[in-house]
C-alpha positions as CSV (number, residue, x, y, z in Angstrom):
1,M,72.9,123.3,129.6
2,A,74.7,120.0,129.3
3,D,72.6,116.8,129.7
4,D,73.6,115.2,132.9
5,S,72.7,111.8,131.4
6,I,75.7,112.2,129.0
7,K,79.0,112.1,130.8
8,M,82.5,111.9,129.3
9,R,84.0,108.7,130.7
10,G,87.5,109.2,129.4
11,V,89.8,112.0,128.5
12,I,92.2,111.8,125.6
13,D,95.3,114.1,125.7
14,F,97.5,115.0,122.8
15,D,100.3,116.7,124.6
16,P,102.0,119.4,122.4
17,I,105.4,118.1,121.3
18,R,108.2,120.4,119.9
19,L,110.5,118.7,117.4
20,P,114.0,118.7,118.7
21,S,116.8,120.6,117.0
22,E,118.4,117.5,115.6
23,A,115.1,116.6,113.9
24,E,114.9,120.0,112.2
25,K,118.6,119.7,111.1
26,L,117.7,116.3,109.7
27,R,114.8,117.9,107.7
28,T,117.3,120.0,105.8
29,E,119.4,116.9,104.9
30,V,116.3,115.0,103.7
31,R,115.1,117.9,101.6
32,D,118.5,118.3,100.0
33,F,118.5,114.5,99.2
34,L,115.0,114.7,97.7
35,Q,115.9,117.7,95.6
36,E,118.9,115.8,94.2
37,E,116.6,112.8,93.4
38,I,114.0,115.1,91.7
39,S,116.7,117.1,89.8
40,A,118.2,113.8,88.6
41,G,114.9,112.8,87.1
42,R,114.5,109.8,89.4
43,F,110.9,110.8,90.3
44,N,108.5,113.6,89.6
45,P,106.4,114.8,92.5
46,K,103.6,115.9,90.1
47,I,103.1,112.4,88.8
48,S,104.7,110.0,91.3
49,A,101.6,110.0,93.5
50,M,99.7,108.4,90.6
51,Q,102.3,105.7,90.1
52,D,103.0,102.4,91.9
53,G,105.5,103.9,94.3
54,Y,107.7,100.7,94.3
55,D,111.3,101.6,93.5
56,L,113.8,99.3,95.1
57,E,116.8,101.4,94.0
58,F,115.3,104.5,95.7
59,S,114.8,102.4,98.8
60,R,118.5,101.3,98.7
61,R,119.6,104.9,98.4
62,V,117.4,105.8,101.4
63,G,118.9,102.9,103.3
64,A,122.4,104.0,102.5
65,R,121.6,107.4,104.1
66,G,120.6,105.6,107.3
67,W,116.9,106.5,107.1
68,I,115.4,103.0,107.3
69,G,115.2,101.4,110.7
70,M,116.2,104.7,112.3
71,T,115.0,103.9,115.8
72,W,116.3,100.3,115.9
73,P,119.4,99.0,117.7
74,K,122.7,99.3,115.9
75,K,123.4,95.6,116.2
76,Y,120.6,94.9,113.7
77,G,121.6,97.7,111.3
78,G,119.6,100.4,112.9
79,H,120.7,103.9,114.0
80,E,119.2,104.3,117.5
81,R,117.6,107.7,116.6
82,S,114.3,109.0,117.9
83,F,110.8,108.5,116.6
84,L,110.6,112.2,116.1
85,E,113.5,112.1,113.7
86,R,111.9,109.3,111.8
87,Y,108.7,111.3,111.7
88,V,110.5,114.1,109.9
89,V,111.9,111.7,107.3
90,T,108.4,110.3,106.7
91,E,106.8,113.7,106.5
92,E,109.3,115.0,104.0
93,F,109.0,111.9,101.8
94,R,105.2,112.0,101.8
95,A,105.1,115.7,101.1
96,V,106.7,115.1,97.6
97,S,105.1,111.6,97.0
98,A,108.5,109.9,97.1
99,P,108.5,106.2,96.0
100,V,108.8,104.6,99.4
101,R,106.6,101.5,98.9
102,A,109.5,99.0,98.7
103,H,110.6,99.7,102.3
104,F,107.9,101.6,104.1
105,T,105.8,98.9,105.7
106,A,108.9,97.0,106.9
107,D,110.3,100.2,108.3
108,R,107.1,101.4,109.9
109,Q,105.7,98.3,111.6
110,S,107.1,95.0,110.5
111,G,110.6,95.6,111.8
112,P,109.4,96.7,115.2
113,V,107.3,93.5,115.5
114,L,110.3,91.4,114.6
115,L,112.4,93.3,117.1
116,K,110.0,92.4,119.9
117,Y,108.8,88.9,119.0
118,A,111.1,87.2,116.5
119,D,113.8,84.6,117.3
120,E,117.3,86.1,117.4
121,H,118.6,84.4,114.2
122,I,115.6,85.9,112.3
123,K,116.4,89.3,113.6
124,E,120.0,89.0,112.6
125,D,119.1,87.8,109.2
126,I,116.1,90.0,108.2
127,L,116.5,93.3,110.0
128,P,119.8,94.4,108.4
129,R,118.3,93.7,105.0
130,I,115.3,95.9,105.8
131,T,117.7,98.8,106.8
132,K,119.5,98.5,103.5
133,G,116.2,98.8,101.6
134,E,116.4,95.3,100.3
135,C,113.5,93.6,102.0
136,C,109.8,94.3,101.3
137,F,106.9,93.4,103.7
138,C,103.2,93.1,103.7
139,I,100.6,92.8,106.5
140,G,98.1,90.0,106.6
141,L,95.2,91.1,108.9
142,S,91.9,91.7,107.0
143,E,89.8,88.8,105.7
144,P,87.0,88.6,103.1
145,N,84.2,88.1,105.6
146,S,85.5,90.1,108.5
147,G,87.3,93.2,107.1
148,S,89.1,95.1,109.8
149,D,87.4,93.1,112.6
150,L,90.3,91.0,113.8
151,F,88.1,89.2,116.3
152,A,86.4,87.5,113.4
153,A,89.7,86.2,111.7
154,A,89.1,82.8,110.3
155,A,92.2,81.9,108.4
156,K,93.7,79.0,110.2
157,A,97.1,77.8,111.3
158,E,97.2,74.1,112.3
159,Q,100.2,73.0,114.3
160,I,102.1,70.0,113.0
161,K,105.6,68.6,113.5
162,D,108.2,71.3,113.2
163,G,105.8,74.0,112.3
164,F,102.3,75.1,111.2
165,V,100.1,74.8,108.1
166,L,98.2,77.8,107.0
167,N,94.9,77.8,105.2
168,G,92.5,80.7,104.4
169,T,92.4,84.1,102.7
170,K,93.7,87.6,103.5
171,I,92.4,90.6,101.6
172,W,93.2,94.3,101.1
173,T,96.9,93.3,101.5
174,T,99.0,96.2,100.3
175,N,102.3,95.2,98.6
176,A,101.6,91.5,98.5
177,Y,102.7,91.1,94.9
178,H,106.1,92.7,95.7
179,A,106.6,91.4,99.3
180,D,109.3,89.1,100.4
181,Y,107.6,88.4,103.7
182,M,104.2,88.8,105.4
183,I,103.5,89.2,109.1
184,G,100.1,87.5,109.2
185,L,97.5,86.9,111.9
186,F,95.9,83.4,111.9
187,R,93.5,81.5,114.2
188,T,95.1,78.7,116.1
189,S,92.2,77.9,118.3
190,A,88.6,79.0,118.8
191,P,87.8,82.1,120.9
192,R,86.7,81.5,124.4
193,E,83.3,82.7,125.7
194,D,85.1,84.8,128.4
195,N,87.8,86.0,126.0
196,R,87.1,86.7,122.3
197,R,90.7,87.7,121.9
198,H,92.0,84.2,122.6
199,G,93.1,82.0,119.8
200,L,95.0,84.4,117.4
201,T,98.6,83.9,116.5
202,Q,101.1,85.9,114.4
203,F,103.6,84.3,112.0
204,L,106.4,85.5,109.8
205,V,105.5,84.1,106.3
206,D,108.0,83.8,103.5
207,M,105.9,84.9,100.5
208,K,107.9,82.6,98.2
209,S,106.6,79.6,100.1
210,Q,104.6,77.0,98.2
211,G,100.8,77.2,98.8
212,I,100.5,81.0,98.4
213,S,98.7,82.7,95.6
214,V,98.5,86.5,95.2
215,N,95.6,88.0,93.3
216,P,95.7,91.8,92.6
217,I,92.6,93.9,93.2
218,R,92.5,96.7,90.8
219,D,91.1,100.1,91.9
220,M,89.2,102.6,89.8
221,A,92.4,104.3,88.8
222,G,93.8,101.0,87.5
223,G,96.3,100.5,90.3
224,K,96.8,97.2,92.2
225,D,97.8,98.4,95.6
226,F,95.5,95.9,97.3
227,N,95.6,92.1,96.9
228,E,93.9,88.9,97.9
229,V,96.3,86.4,99.3
230,V,95.2,82.8,99.4
231,F,96.9,80.1,101.6
232,T,96.5,76.5,100.7
233,D,98.4,74.1,103.0
234,C,101.3,76.6,103.3
235,F,103.9,75.4,105.7
236,V,105.5,77.8,108.1
237,P,108.5,76.6,110.2
238,E,108.1,76.7,114.0
239,D,110.8,79.3,114.4
240,H,108.6,81.7,112.3
241,L,106.1,81.9,115.1
242,L,106.0,85.5,116.5
243,G,105.3,85.7,120.2
244,E,103.1,83.1,121.9
245,V,100.5,80.8,120.4
246,N,96.9,82.1,120.9
247,Q,98.1,85.4,122.4
248,A,98.6,87.7,119.4
249,W,95.7,90.1,119.9
250,K,97.8,92.6,121.8
251,Q,100.7,92.2,119.4
252,A,98.5,93.0,116.4
253,T,96.8,96.0,117.9
254,S,100.1,97.4,119.2
255,E,101.4,97.1,115.6
256,L,98.5,99.1,114.3
257,A,99.5,102.0,116.5
258,Y,102.5,102.4,114.3
259,E,100.4,102.1,111.1
260,R,97.7,104.5,112.1
261,S,99.6,107.5,113.6
262,G,102.1,108.6,111.0
263,P,101.9,111.6,108.7
264,E,101.0,109.2,105.8
265,R,97.5,109.1,107.3
266,F,96.8,112.7,106.2
267,L,99.4,113.3,103.5
268,E,98.5,110.7,101.0
269,T,96.5,113.2,98.9
270,F,98.6,116.2,100.0
271,Y,99.6,116.7,96.3
272,I,96.0,118.1,95.8
273,L,96.6,120.8,98.3
274,V,100.0,121.7,96.6
275,E,98.4,121.9,93.2
276,L,95.4,123.9,94.5
277,T,97.7,126.4,96.1
278,R,99.6,126.7,92.8
279,I,96.6,127.4,90.6
280,L,95.0,129.9,93.1
281,G,98.2,131.9,93.0
282,G,99.3,134.7,95.2
283,D,96.1,136.7,95.1
284,P,93.1,134.4,95.6
285,D,89.7,135.9,96.2
286,R,88.1,136.0,99.6
287,R,86.2,132.7,99.2
288,E,89.3,130.9,97.8
289,A,91.5,132.3,100.6
290,E,89.1,131.3,103.4
291,G,88.6,127.8,101.9
292,L,92.4,127.3,101.5
293,G,93.1,128.6,105.0
294,R,90.5,126.3,106.5
295,L,92.1,123.3,104.8
296,V,95.6,124.3,106.0
297,S,94.5,124.9,109.6
298,Q,92.9,121.4,109.6
299,L,96.0,119.9,108.3
300,H,98.1,121.7,110.9
301,T,95.9,120.3,113.7
302,L,96.2,116.7,112.3
303,R,100.0,117.2,112.1
304,R,100.2,118.3,115.8
305,M,98.2,115.3,116.9
306,S,100.3,113.0,114.8
307,V,103.6,114.4,116.2
308,S,102.1,114.0,119.7
309,V,101.4,110.3,119.1
310,N,105.0,109.8,117.9
311,G,106.1,111.5,121.1
312,M,104.2,108.8,123.0
313,L,105.9,106.1,121.0
314,Q,109.3,107.7,121.8
315,A,108.3,107.6,125.5
316,G,107.7,103.8,125.2
317,K,103.9,104.0,125.2
318,E,101.4,102.1,123.0
319,P,99.0,104.9,121.8
320,V,96.4,102.6,120.2
321,L,93.5,104.9,121.0
322,E,95.3,108.1,120.0
323,G,96.6,106.5,116.8
324,S,93.0,105.4,115.9
325,I,91.8,109.0,116.3
326,V,94.6,110.4,114.0
327,K,93.8,107.8,111.4
328,D,90.0,108.4,111.5
329,L,90.3,112.2,111.3
330,G,93.0,112.0,108.7
331,T,90.9,109.7,106.5
332,V,87.9,112.0,106.7
333,W,90.1,115.0,105.8
334,Q,91.9,113.2,102.9
335,Q,88.7,111.9,101.4
336,A,87.0,115.3,101.6
337,L,90.0,117.2,100.2
338,P,89.5,116.4,96.4
339,S,85.9,117.6,96.3
340,K,86.7,120.7,98.4
341,A,89.7,121.5,96.2
342,R,87.5,121.1,93.1
343,G,85.0,123.6,94.5
344,L,87.7,126.1,95.4
345,S,89.3,125.9,92.0
346,T,86.3,126.6,89.9
347,F,87.1,130.2,89.1
348,A,90.9,130.1,89.6
349,K,92.9,132.3,87.2
350,C,95.8,130.2,86.1
351,L,97.8,129.0,83.1
352,S,96.2,126.2,81.1
353,E,99.2,124.0,81.8
354,E,98.7,124.4,85.5
355,R,95.0,123.7,85.2
356,A,95.8,120.5,83.2
357,V,98.1,119.2,86.0
358,F,95.6,120.1,88.7
359,D,92.7,118.3,86.8
360,E,94.8,115.2,86.3
361,V,95.8,114.8,89.9
362,L,92.3,115.7,91.1
363,G,90.8,113.0,88.9
364,F,93.2,110.5,90.3
365,A,92.5,111.5,93.9
366,L,88.8,111.2,93.4
367,Q,89.2,107.7,92.1
368,I,91.5,106.4,94.9
369,S,89.9,108.2,97.8
370,P,87.5,105.4,98.7
371,K,90.4,103.1,99.5
372,L,91.7,105.4,102.2
373,T,89.2,104.1,104.7
374,I,90.5,100.6,104.3
375,Q,94.1,101.3,104.9
376,G,94.9,100.9,108.6
377,G,91.4,99.9,109.6
378,T,87.9,101.0,108.4
379,T,86.2,104.0,109.9
380,E,83.6,101.8,111.7
381,I,86.2,99.7,113.4
382,L,88.2,102.8,114.4
383,R,85.2,104.5,115.9
384,G,84.5,101.4,117.9
385,I,88.0,101.5,119.3
386,I,87.6,105.1,120.2
387,A,84.2,104.5,121.8
388,R,85.7,101.7,124.0
389,G,88.7,104.0,124.9
390,L,86.2,106.6,126.1
391,G,84.3,104.0,128.1
392,L,81.2,104.4,125.9
393,R,81.1,100.7,124.8
């Protein structure tokens, strides 16, 4: 019998969404393009997941296909297609570990922020370059002493004549050493007692500006996806202010709905599932078949939830709560996948070459899996958001 003292205070719906026919037609085009890239030797799905993923020429070819800025207005180089069509492109790219790093952040979340909050001349200058695959972005949110807790942001922006001066440090910043621009969150005044969200402001920061130093943070696999970015009296022009001074909390959290809800949140280690299926072959034993089936069914559920969130975005909603759930569950699944795959593969009957490939990608996935909780917000922060959304906090 349910405890009457425990009551559900909120209901979260993930309405089933069927991808439209134009999205499925697009999927065929994307797969053909990716097969051409792979056949030409431009990237190898079996090893690209273990590489940097930054390939400006690949991004330019993607841009030429019209697959960057797909949902944006045509006046800025976009194509006015649906979020669900963009979802298909992202899903297919992630499924083969395509090298999308040069354009992905700008396409996924930075461009939409500029569309909503930037001055017109900035939109006209930067957005077309993003759609051509020629402009790389990073996101400046997390800080050394606050992590994903944006309330605790301490990096400061002091207003002076004609602009602002930035001082402080951002950390876990993906792409910073490649990026042309950062969209950063800075404190412009202290929070108020009645409103902790007050005092945060977003800026477009040219990463070539004086007063910026980027320090790579190497992970256990030797990669430098994450970076520390230090600002020392870095000047930002007044027209690089995004939105209103002291009112960026809602802007930043809305941006994270884009970051947390896509298929990349559960497909980053998908290559492990591919290689596990390969070495188990067409006649796995009962234990292997049940374990593999369980992993695939979990993945299917995550995908349906993610597609639903993108349907919400298409409808003009801001699914911050739902996106947080997708990211949290996706992180748990991705981090558990390597160890589960290792257990299922123990007695697999396969060629030695197949086993060698599996062992290599498995070792890599085990090394990088701890970072997955950092990307898009730590598990603790996400569960706090979910609890508040349910009225439990």
